C-alpha positions in Angstrom: 102.7 74.8 106.7 99.8 72.8 108.1 100.4 70.9 111.3 99.6 67.2 111.3 99.8 64.3 113.8 102.7 61.9 113.9 100.4 59.1 113.0 99.3 60.9 109.9 102.9 61.7 109.0 103.8 58.0 109.3 100.8 57.0 107.1 101.7 59.6 104.5 105.4 58.6 104.6 104.6 55.0 103.9 102.5 55.8 100.8 104.6 55.7 97.6 103.8 57.4 94.4 102.8 55.2 91.3 104.5 55.4 88.0 108.1 55.1 88.9 110.2 52.0 88.3 112.5 51.4 91.2 114.5 48.2 91.5 117.2 47.0 93.9 119.7 44.2 94.1 118.3 41.1 96.0 115.8 43.1 98.1 113.2 44.6 95.7 111.0 46.1 98.3 113.4 48.8 99.5 111.6 51.8 98.0 111.2 53.2 101.6 114.8 54.5 101.4 114.0 56.8 98.5 110.3 57.5 98.4 109.8 58.1 102.1 111.9 61.2 101.6 109.5 62.5 98.9 106.5 61.7 101.1 108.1 63.6 104.0 108.8 66.5 101.6 105.2 66.4 100.4 104.1 66.9 104.0 106.2 70.0 104.4 108.5 67.9 106.6 112.3 67.8 106.6 114.4 64.7 106.1 117.5 64.6 108.2 120.0 62.3 106.3 122.4 60.4 108.6 125.6 58.6 107.8 125.0 54.9 108.1 128.6 54.4 109.4 128.2 56.8 112.4 128.7 55.4 115.9 126.2 55.9 118.7 128.3 58.8 119.9 128.2 60.5 116.5 124.5 59.8 116.1 123.7 61.4 119.5 125.2 64.7 118.4 123.2 64.8 115.2 119.9 64.0 117.1 120.7 66.7 119.6 121.4 69.1 116.8 118.5 68.4 114.5 115.8 67.3 117.1 114.5 64.8 114.6 111.8 62.7 116.4 111.1 59.9 113.8 113.8 57.4 112.6 113.7 54.7 109.9 116.5 52.2 110.7 117.7 48.7 109.9 119.1 46.3 112.5 122.6 47.6 112.6 121.5 51.2 112.9 118.8 50.2 115.5 121.5 48.7 117.7 123.4 51.9 117.7 120.2 54.0 118.3 118.8 52.0 121.2 120.9 53.8 123.9 119.4 57.0 122.6 115.7 56.1 122.2 114.5 57.0 125.7 117.0 59.8 126.3 116.0 61.6 123.1 112.3 60.4 122.9 112.8 58.8 119.5 110.2 56.9 117.5 112.0 54.2 115.5 110.4 52.5 112.5 112.2 49.2 111.9 112.9 48.3 108.2 114.1 45.1 106.6 116.0 43.1 109.3 114.9 45.4 112.1 111.2 44.8 111.7 111.1 42.5 114.7 113.3 44.8 116.8 111.0 47.8 117.1 107.4 48.4 118.2 106.6 49.9 114.7 107.8 48.2 111.5 107.7 49.4 108.0 105.8 46.4 106.5 102.9 46.8 109.0 102.6 50.5 108.2 102.6 49.8 104.5 99.9 47.2 104.9 97.7 49.4 107.0 98.2 52.6 104.9 95.3 54.0 103.1 95.7 55.0 99.5 93.0 57.6 99.8 93.7 61.1 98.5 95.7 63.0 101.1 95.1 66.7 101.8 97.2 69.2 100.0 99.9 70.8 102.1 101.0 74.3 101.4 104.7 74.4 101.0 106.6 77.7 100.2 109.4 77.6 97.7 111.9 78.6 100.3 110.7 76.2 103.0 113.3 73.7 104.2 113.6 70.5 102.2 116.3 68.5 103.9 119.3 68.6 106.2 122.4 66.8 105.1 125.5 66.7 107.4 128.8 67.7 106.0 132.2 67.4 107.8 134.0 70.6 108.7 137.0 72.0 110.5 134.9 72.3 113.7 135.1 68.5 114.2 131.4 67.9 114.6 129.6 67.7 111.2 127.5 70.8 110.2 123.9 70.4 109.2 123.4 71.9 105.7 119.9 73.2 105.4 118.6 72.8 101.9 115.4 74.4 100.6 112.9 73.3 98.0 114.1 76.1 95.8 117.7 75.1 96.0 117.1 71.4 95.3 114.7 71.9 92.4 116.9 74.6 90.8 119.8 72.2 90.8 117.7 69.3 89.4 116.3 71.4 86.6 119.8 72.8 85.8 121.0 69.3 85.0 117.7 68.4 83.2 118.2 71.4 80.9 121.8 70.3 80.1 120.5 66.9 79.1 117.9 68.4 76.8 120.4 70.8 75.3 123.1 68.2 74.6 121.6 66.6 71.4 120.8 70.1 70.1 124.4 71.3 70.5 125.9 68.0 69.2 123.2 66.4 67.0 123.4 62.6 66.7 124.5 61.3 63.3 121.7 60.1 60.9 122.7 56.5 61.3 122.9 56.6 65.1 121.1 53.8 66.9 118.0 54.5 69.0 119.2 55.4 72.5 118.4 53.2 75.4 115.8 54.4 77.9 117.6 56.5 80.6 118.6 54.3 83.5 120.7 55.1 86.4 122.6 52.9 88.9 123.0 54.3 92.4 126.1 53.0 94.0 126.8 55.6 96.6 124.8 56.0 99.8 121.6 58.1 99.8 122.9 60.2 102.7 125.3 61.7 100.1 124.1 64.5 97.9 125.7 62.8 94.9 123.1 60.0 95.2 120.0 62.0 96.2 120.2 64.9 93.8 121.9 64.3 90.4 120.8 60.6 90.5 117.6 60.0 92.4 115.8 63.4 92.2 117.0 64.0 88.6 115.8 60.6 87.4 112.1 61.4 88.3 111.6 64.3 85.8 113.9 62.6 83.4 111.7 59.5 83.4 114.7 57.3 84.1 114.7 53.8 85.6 116.6 53.5 88.9 118.7 50.7 90.3 119.9 50.9 93.9 122.8 48.7 95.1 122.7 47.7 98.7 126.5 47.5 98.9 129.2 48.3 96.3 130.6 45.4 94.5 132.2 46.0 91.1 131.4 42.6 89.6 127.7 42.9 90.6 127.6 46.4 89.3 129.0 45.4 85.9 126.4 42.6 85.6 123.6 45.0 86.5 124.8 47.6 83.9 124.8 44.8 81.3 121.5 43.2 82.2 119.5 46.3 83.0 120.9 48.5 80.2 122.1 51.2 82.6 123.0 54.4 80.7 124.4 56.5 83.5 126.9 55.6 86.2 128.0 58.2 88.8 130.3 57.4 91.7 133.5 58.2 93.3 136.5 57.9 90.9 137.7 54.5 92.3 134.3 53.0 91.4 134.7 53.9 87.7 138.1 52.2 87.5 136.8 49.1 89.4 133.8 48.9 87.0 136.1 48.9 84.0 138.2 46.2 85.5 135.1 44.1 86.3 133.8 44.5 82.8 137.2 43.2 81.5 137.1 40.3 83.9 133.6 39.3 82.8 134.4 40.0 79.1 131.4 42.3 78.7 131.2 45.6 76.9 128.6 47.6 78.9 127.6 49.2 75.6 124.5 50.8 77.1 126.5 53.2 79.2 126.6 56.7 77.7 127.8 58.7 80.7 130.4 57.7 83.3 130.7 60.5 85.9 132.7 61.0 89.0 131.9 63.1 92.1 132.9 63.3 95.7 136.6 63.5 95.0 138.7 64.6 92.0 139.5 61.8 89.6 143.3 61.4 89.0 144.1 62.9 85.6 145.9 59.7 84.5 142.6 57.7 84.9 140.6 59.8 82.4 142.1 58.3 79.3 142.0 54.8 80.7 138.3 55.1 81.4 137.6 56.6 78.0 139.4 53.7 76.3 137.6 51.2 78.5 134.2 52.6 77.5 134.5 54.0 74.0 130.7 54.4 73.6 130.4 56.5 76.8 131.2 60.1 77.6 133.5 60.3 80.6 132.4 63.2 82.9 133.6 65.0 86.0 131.9 67.4 88.3 132.4 69.5 91.4 129.7 70.6 93.7 129.0 70.7 97.4 126.3 69.7 99.8 126.0 73.4 100.4 125.2 74.0 96.7 122.8 71.1 96.3 125.8 69.7 94.4 125.3 72.2 91.5 128.6 73.7 90.5 131.0 73.0 87.6 131.4 70.1 85.3 132.9 68.7 82.0 132.1 65.8 79.8 133.4 63.8 76.8 136.2 64.9 74.5 136.4 68.3 76.3 137.3 66.4 79.5 139.7 63.9 77.8 141.6 66.8 76.3 141.9 68.5 79.7 142.0 65.7 82.4 143.6 68.0 85.0 140.8 70.6 84.8 137.8 70.5 87.1 135.2 71.8 84.7 133.2 74.9 83.6 130.3 76.6 85.3 127.0 74.9 84.8 124.6 77.5 83.3 122.3 79.4 83.6 121.4 80.3 87.2 124.7 80.5 89.1 127.7 82.8 89.0 131.3 82.1 90.0 134.2 84.2 91.1 137.5 83.8 92.9 138.5 85.8 95.9 141.5 86.3 98.2 141.6 85.8 101.9 140.1 89.2 102.5 137.2 88.5 100.1 138.5 90.7 97.3 138.2 89.5 93.7 141.3 88.1 92.0 141.8 88.2 88.2 141.6 85.1 85.9 144.6 82.9 86.2 145.3 83.9 89.8 144.8 81.6 92.7 141.8 82.3 94.8 138.9 80.7 96.8 136.0 79.5 94.7 132.9 81.6 95.6 129.4 80.9 94.2 126.1 82.8 94.0 123.1 80.7 93.1 119.5 79.9 94.2 120.9 76.4 94.7 122.9 77.5 97.7 121.9 76.3 101.2 119.9 78.5 103.5 122.3 78.1 106.4 124.2 75.7 108.7 121.7 74.4 111.3 122.1 76.1 114.6 125.4 77.6 113.6 124.9 81.3 112.8 128.6 82.1 113.1 129.6 79.4 110.7 126.9 80.5 108.3 128.1 84.1 108.5 131.6 83.0 107.9 130.8 81.3 104.5 128.4 83.8 103.1 129.7 87.1 101.9 127.1 89.5 100.4 125.1 86.5 99.2 128.1 84.6 97.8 129.0 81.3 99.3 132.7 80.9 100.0 133.5 77.2 99.4 136.9 76.8 101.0 138.3 75.3 97.8 141.2 77.0 96.1 141.7 77.2 92.4 141.8 79.5 89.3 139.9 80.1 86.1 141.4 80.6 82.7 140.2 82.9 79.9 138.0 80.2 78.4 136.2 79.6 81.7 137.8 76.4 82.7 138.3 76.0 86.4 141.2 74.1 88.0 140.9 73.2 91.7 144.3 72.9 93.3 143.8 72.7 97.1 141.4 72.9 100.0 141.5 75.7 102.5 139.8 73.5 105.0 141.6 70.6 106.6 139.4 68.0 105.0 140.4 64.5 103.9 138.3 63.0 101.1 138.5 59.2 101.4 136.7 57.6 98.5 134.2 60.4 98.5 133.7 60.5 102.3 134.6 63.9 103.9 136.6 63.5 107.1 137.5 66.5 109.3 141.1 66.3 110.6 139.9 67.7 113.9 137.3 65.0 114.2 140.0 62.3 114.1 142.3 64.3 116.4 139.6 64.7 119.0 139.1 61.0 119.1 142.8 60.3 119.4 143.1 62.8 122.3 140.6 60.7 124.2 143.1 57.9 124.6 145.0 58.2 127.9 148.4 57.6 126.3 148.0 60.4 123.7 149.3 63.8 124.6 148.7 65.5 121.3 147.7 64.4 117.8 147.7 65.7 114.2 145.7 64.2 111.3 146.3 64.7 107.6 145.7 63.1 104.2 147.8 60.2 102.9 147.7 59.5 99.1 146.1 56.2 98.3 146.0 54.6 94.9 142.5 53.2 95.3 140.7 55.7 97.5 142.5 58.9 96.5 143.2 59.7 100.1 143.2 57.9 103.5 143.7 59.2 107.0 147.1 59.5 108.5 148.0 60.7 112.0 151.0 61.4 114.1 150.7 61.3 117.9 152.9 62.2 120.9 152.5 59.5 123.5 153.1 59.6 127.3 156.4 58.1 128.4 155.9 54.9 130.3 152.5 54.2 128.7 153.3 51.8 125.9 150.7 51.9 123.1 150.7 50.3 119.7 149.1 51.1 116.3 146.6 48.3 116.9 145.7 49.6 120.3 144.9 53.0 118.9 142.9 51.6 116.0 140.8 49.5 118.3 140.2 52.4 120.6 139.2 54.7 117.7 136.7 52.2 116.4 134.7 52.7 119.5 134.4 56.5 119.0 134.4 57.3 115.3 133.2 55.6 112.1 135.6 53.1 110.5 136.3 55.2 107.4 137.7 57.9 109.7 140.2 55.6 111.5 143.8 56.3 110.3 145.4 53.8 108.0 148.8 55.0 109.1 149.7 56.2 112.6 153.2 57.5 113.5 154.1 57.7 117.2 156.7 59.7 119.0 157.6 60.6 122.5 158.7 64.2 121.7 156.3 67.2 121.1 154.9 67.8 117.7 156.5 70.7 115.7 154.7 74.0 115.8 154.8 77.1 113.6 155.3 80.7 114.4 151.7 81.0 115.7 152.3 78.0 118.0 149.8 75.9 116.1 150.8 72.4 115.1 152.7 72.5 111.9 150.5 70.1 110.0 152.2 70.6 106.6 155.7 69.8 108.0 154.4 66.8 109.9 152.7 65.4 106.8 155.8 65.8 104.6 158.0 64.1 107.2 155.6 61.2 107.6 155.0 60.7 103.9 158.8 60.7 103.4 159.0 57.6 105.7 156.5 55.8 103.5 158.5 56.7 100.4 161.6 55.3 102.1 159.8 52.0 102.9 158.7 51.7 99.2 162.3 52.2 98.0 163.6 49.6 100.4 160.9 47.0 99.5 
């Protein structure tokens, strides 16, 4: 790849490509969030996506890990970054409400940018495209290194499916002319669900894009209605809230032809409800990972409605799927095993983590850590996660990440985090702690303390406290399963008494 100066990189980053229609709620000039990533990629550069909820402490780890020198940030993110700027020699470009807080601001760069033809940059198919951080059992998030080959193979897999759909199920002769493809992005662009099957796919599909600054179901319903949105993809709770909002507003959202879910498994009971709420749309589900550029399995329409508990079938044609036991040996159809995928969409590695990379790759196959089984017709059912990950409304939370933060409190001797079922978000964080005798601490005390060290979505919604040691299994590890069962039983008792 050709080396260029930082000034040239900034100039190229601020140049957007013509011909695409991008709109946003309230703030229309927000294309930097999406198109800067394409400009960076066209330079042979690598975008490091960062969770907008991370604290200064969490951001510091990611900058140390990635060594990213250039940052685009709004005011809230700038405040969290300022303690790191000199220490880590960061160049911060202020955007929106941060344009007066930094030496360089996005609007000035746009106004000064030349539209002259930029030199071609030689980029190899297997060069790195982006780094997206994914929570893991190590506590710190792992940087998933995606290549151009992986991202583009995923995008064109979905594009092919869209082209094949009307050939497999031809529309009826009296079918109305379909609306122009239009997608509403309601999840953050630091999530692979937003970047790949929505933003990147919309470009070759010629789709209009709408980006919501913050999720609000009523606003989303109005946008779907006014902008004739055809595709909606979010975490399962957002589909339900969109349906409720449409009912409240008494609008049909007839333009929708696909309502998908990703990031967390949609509860089976919700599938029929959504199908009934949107009779003109196909309800869809999908499973993928940041490590697979979110290519994986999926299911749509009547096929899904008839099998609401199933996770989907393999998306053809460039990936293979098998199930293995703990030793890595294949298990037969119908038997429980770990989902393992071989595909050009798979990540290159975990950044700076050769041991973690070697652990998940086995002879070119990616071990996902998700447990399930496949039936004779190729339908996959995911039943559990081998990793101790909590999925709160699509956000992955490592139990160890929460436990490490709890252990920093002087009154906490030991802690154990686990998932707690939640009707709206699917799961929230729960934790049980052993506290020091003579050091009184309350739920609110711990919550305030955690808010200084971890992002708000990681803070437990339920905390159980005890003065006795936490139970342990035969290997002397904390017995997470028993603790979880005991704590959830107390919640059930409260419900029965209320």
